[in-house]
C-alpha positions, 0 to 999 in steps of 0.5 A: 499500499502507499501513495500514488505520484499524484495527490490521490492515494492508491487506495482511493483509485482501487476503492473507486472501482471495487463496487463495480467489480462486486456487482459483477461477481456471481455465476459468470465471474467467481473471483477477482483481484484488483491492484494498482501500483506506482513507479516507486512500487507502492501498491494497494490490492483487494481480493473478492469472491471464490477461487474455486466453486467446484468440485469444492469451494475456496475463497480467493486470497491476494496471494493466489496464483492465476493462469495468466493465459496470453499475459504470457506473451507480454510478461514472458515471451516479449521481454525474453525475445527482446533480451535476445536482441539486446544480446546480439543474437537476434535482429527484429527485422530478420526473417524467422527462418534466419534462426530456424532454418528448417522453418517452412522449407518443405512448403511450396510457398515458404511463407516463413521465409518472409515473416520477421521477428518484429512482425511476429511480436507485433501480430503483423505477420498474417499468420492465422489467429489459432490452430487446433495444435492439441489435436495433432498429437501428444508429443511436444517435440513433434508438434513443434516440428509440425508448427515449423513445417505447416504450410501456413497461409498468410493473410491480413494481420490478426492477433496470432497465437500461432506467431507466439508459439513460433517465438517460443520455439525460437527462444528454446533454440537460441537459449538451448533450454525448454521454456519451462526451464527459464528463470522467472521473477518472484510471483510468476511461475510455470508450476504453481501450487494447486492449493494456492491457484485459482481454478479454471475450466472443467475441461471436457478434453482432459476430463477434470477441473483444471487447477494448477495446470495450464488452461490453454489446450495448445500450451498443454499439448506443447509441454505445459508452457508455450510462447503464447500461454503457460505463465501463472502469477499472483497479483503482486507478481503481475504488479511487479512486472507492470512496475518494471514496464512503468519505470522502464526497467523491464528492458534496456532503454533502446529495447524499451523504445523499440517495444513502445514504437507503434507498429499499427493503429492498435499495436506496439510490439506485444502490447495493445495501444490505447485506441477506441474500444480499448480494454483499459477504458476511454479515460486512459492517457494517450500513451497507455498500453495493456494486454488481456488473457483469455482466462480473465486476466489483464494488466494496463500501464499508464506512464503519463499518470505514473500508475499501472493496474491489474485485474485478475479473474477466473471467469472461465471457471467452471466453463468458458461457455457462458456470458463473458462480463469482462469486456465491459467490466475492464473498461468500467474499472479502468475508467473508475481508476482514471476518474479517481486520479488527481494530479499533484 
């Protein structure tokens, strides 16, 4: 807990949004953790609801791990790829095939000859959004080989899990170890204690309620961790990483500048820029950016105001096939936080 950089306390920012979240809790949203952090690391957090409702009930605590889903892209894969760039092992504008020479070599059109690392990070490659990789087999090494050989059609740019799966393979190849063996900051893990982890879905494919194992089917099939999903985090763990981006300490100055350079109307490298309909709300500063995860997670950074916030939920528990309250809720919470902020 602590004071924000303006005259508003972080507690005021959070508590202005708490009633909105409480009103949304229910069958379609079992639990939610909300926190705001400033550049100095001061923070205020709250936890509401139940981390699991079936087959047993557990109340949510602030130290609970959440399946971060696609926050893996920006809290793990993006910074790790940028560290490859900082170490001189990768150039953003080189084709993926420069580093994975077998990529697409069996394809007549060889699409991966033209797809650059920058395009993959910014979701500008034209690769498909998704593919049912988990239905292709059950051996992670074989699935990764097929990902590199699949004759991917290139079309208009879309947000692409496939692109980040390929970036995960790039990381493993150039660092010489599996993603699950990469070191992680405190509060982030690939192998959470199920007793401290919010439940996600009762998975028809796996035949059980998922607690402490990755929700994303493709990440599970690829060994439990992939470039697009597999990371778990506590609210404090996510806020720590948000603070690192807020202060510029997540990367070197040059790498950070490259990440924050707009790549399209809606995208930076990895992150989503503020734009009409943005998940972080219409009252955010023009240079704000953020990201969401399918399981119900999200983090947003507002450098101009000097704060970042995270909303972690388990909205897919016990099923994804229900009304999703989060698109509106996220915007409402972001606007409530921004409306309560007062500059010094």
